[in-house]
C-alpha positions as CSV (number, residue, x, y, z in Angstrom):
1,X,-51.0,135.8,195.9
2,X,-49.2,133.4,193.7
3,X,-51.0,131.6,190.9
4,X,-50.1,128.3,189.3
5,X,-51.6,127.1,186.0
6,X,-53.0,123.5,185.9
7,X,-51.6,121.5,183.1
8,X,-54.4,119.9,181.0
9,X,-52.3,116.8,180.6
10,X,-52.5,116.3,184.4
11,X,-56.3,116.9,184.5
12,X,-57.8,113.5,183.8
13,X,-61.1,111.6,184.0
14,X,-61.3,108.6,186.2
15,X,-64.2,106.0,186.6
16,X,-65.1,103.2,188.9
17,X,-66.9,100.9,186.5
18,X,-66.6,98.0,188.9
19,X,-68.7,99.7,191.6
20,X,-66.0,99.5,194.3
21,X,-63.7,102.3,195.5
22,X,-61.0,102.0,192.8
23,X,-60.9,104.7,190.2
24,X,-58.8,104.1,187.1
25,X,-58.2,106.5,184.2
26,X,-60.6,106.5,181.3
27,X,-58.6,105.1,178.3
28,X,-55.9,107.2,176.7
29,X,-57.8,110.5,176.4
30,X,-57.0,113.4,174.1
31,X,-59.6,115.7,175.7
32,X,-62.0,115.6,178.6
33,X,-64.4,118.2,179.9
34,X,-67.1,118.9,182.4
35,X,-70.2,121.0,181.5
36,X,-72.8,122.3,184.0
37,X,-75.9,124.2,182.9
38,X,-78.8,125.7,185.0
39,X,-81.9,126.3,183.0
40,X,-83.0,129.9,182.6
41,X,-86.4,131.3,183.2
42,X,-87.2,134.2,181.0
43,X,-89.4,136.6,183.1
44,X,-89.1,139.4,180.6
45,X,-92.1,141.7,180.3
46,X,-93.0,145.2,179.3
47,X,-91.7,146.2,182.8
48,X,-88.1,145.2,181.6
49,X,-85.8,142.3,181.0
50,X,-85.5,139.8,183.8
51,X,-84.0,136.3,183.9
52,X,-84.0,133.9,186.8
53,X,-82.1,130.7,187.6
54,X,-84.4,127.8,187.0
55,X,-84.7,124.6,189.1
56,X,-83.1,122.2,186.7
57,X,-79.4,121.3,186.3
58,X,-77.9,119.5,183.3
59,X,-74.4,118.2,183.9
60,X,-72.1,116.0,181.9
61,X,-68.5,114.9,181.3
62,X,-67.2,114.4,177.8
63,X,-64.2,112.4,176.8
64,X,-62.4,111.7,173.5
65,X,-59.5,109.4,173.2
66,X,-57.7,106.5,171.5
67,X,-59.3,103.1,171.5
68,X,-56.9,100.9,173.6
69,X,-56.7,97.1,174.1
70,X,-55.2,95.8,177.4
71,X,-54.2,92.4,178.5
72,X,-53.8,91.3,182.1
73,X,-55.0,93.5,184.9
74,X,-56.5,96.7,183.4
75,X,-54.8,100.0,184.4
76,X,-57.3,102.0,182.4
77,X,-61.0,101.7,181.4
78,X,-60.7,100.7,177.8
79,X,-63.2,101.6,175.1
80,X,-64.6,98.1,175.2
81,X,-65.4,98.4,178.9
82,X,-67.0,101.8,178.3
83,X,-69.2,100.5,175.5
84,X,-70.2,97.5,177.7
85,X,-71.2,100.0,180.5
86,X,-73.1,102.1,177.9
87,X,-74.9,99.1,176.4
88,X,-75.9,97.8,179.9
89,X,-77.0,101.3,181.0
90,X,-74.6,100.9,184.0
91,X,-74.6,103.7,186.6
92,X,-71.1,104.2,188.1
93,X,-69.0,106.8,190.0
94,X,-66.7,109.2,188.2
95,X,-64.3,112.0,189.0
96,X,-62.3,114.6,187.1
97,X,-59.2,116.4,188.4
98,X,-55.5,116.3,188.7
99,X,-54.0,112.8,188.4
100,X,-51.9,113.5,191.5
101,X,-53.8,116.1,193.5
102,X,-52.2,118.2,196.2
103,X,-53.5,120.5,198.9
104,X,-56.0,123.0,197.5
105,X,-56.6,121.3,194.2
106,X,-60.2,120.9,193.1
107,X,-61.8,117.8,191.6
108,X,-65.4,117.1,190.5
109,X,-67.2,113.9,191.6
110,X,-65.5,111.1,193.4
111,X,-68.2,110.6,196.0
112,X,-70.7,107.7,196.1
113,X,-73.4,110.2,195.1
114,X,-71.4,111.3,192.0
115,X,-72.9,108.8,189.6
116,X,-73.2,108.9,185.9
117,X,-74.3,106.8,182.9
118,X,-72.9,106.9,179.4
119,X,-75.5,108.5,177.1
120,X,-73.5,108.7,173.9
121,X,-70.7,106.5,172.6
122,X,-69.0,106.8,169.2
123,X,-66.1,105.0,167.6
124,X,-64.3,106.6,164.7
125,X,-61.9,104.8,162.4
126,X,-60.6,107.3,159.9
127,X,-58.1,106.3,157.3
128,X,-54.4,106.8,158.3
129,X,-55.3,107.3,161.9
130,X,-55.7,105.3,165.1
131,X,-59.2,104.3,166.2
132,X,-60.7,106.9,168.5
133,X,-63.8,107.0,170.6
134,X,-66.0,109.7,172.2
135,X,-68.3,109.3,175.2
136,X,-70.7,111.5,177.1
137,X,-71.2,110.8,180.8
138,X,-74.5,112.3,182.2
139,X,-74.7,113.1,185.9
140,X,-77.6,111.2,187.4
141,X,-78.4,113.6,190.2
142,X,-76.9,117.0,189.7
143,X,-75.2,119.0,191.0
144,X,-72.1,116.9,191.2
145,X,-69.8,117.5,194.1
146,X,-66.8,119.9,193.8
147,X,-64.2,119.0,196.4
148,X,-61.0,120.7,197.5
149,X,-58.2,118.5,198.6
150,X,-57.7,119.2,202.3
151,X,-54.5,120.1,204.0
């Protein structure tokens, strides 16, 4: 079986802030990630150690990138748009995966049920650097869908 590594530069975060069906990249990211946690029930006793998967999921996407300004028709979700969505507590659809997926590639989200809100938003303006932002997108109803691109 052949294996192919996925370039992190090609693995991007896309959002549909407008609530339609058009996903556009989230700003000019330097990193993006997806975290999924199932709570653990500690059922340890004098009979021995035992742990069980609990009923609760916590899932989120995180993104760090450069603050960008765009004029005309936006081709990316700028940090201003992300902050506006955060301030308004907007719920929207998100997905993360290869920018140009091919058969067999996996992506997270993308379905109408894959909604998030921005729980944390930071802007950093360090001396001798470009302005950067970080955002945390919390999944409203986990688990979020994992989809494989069909043939």
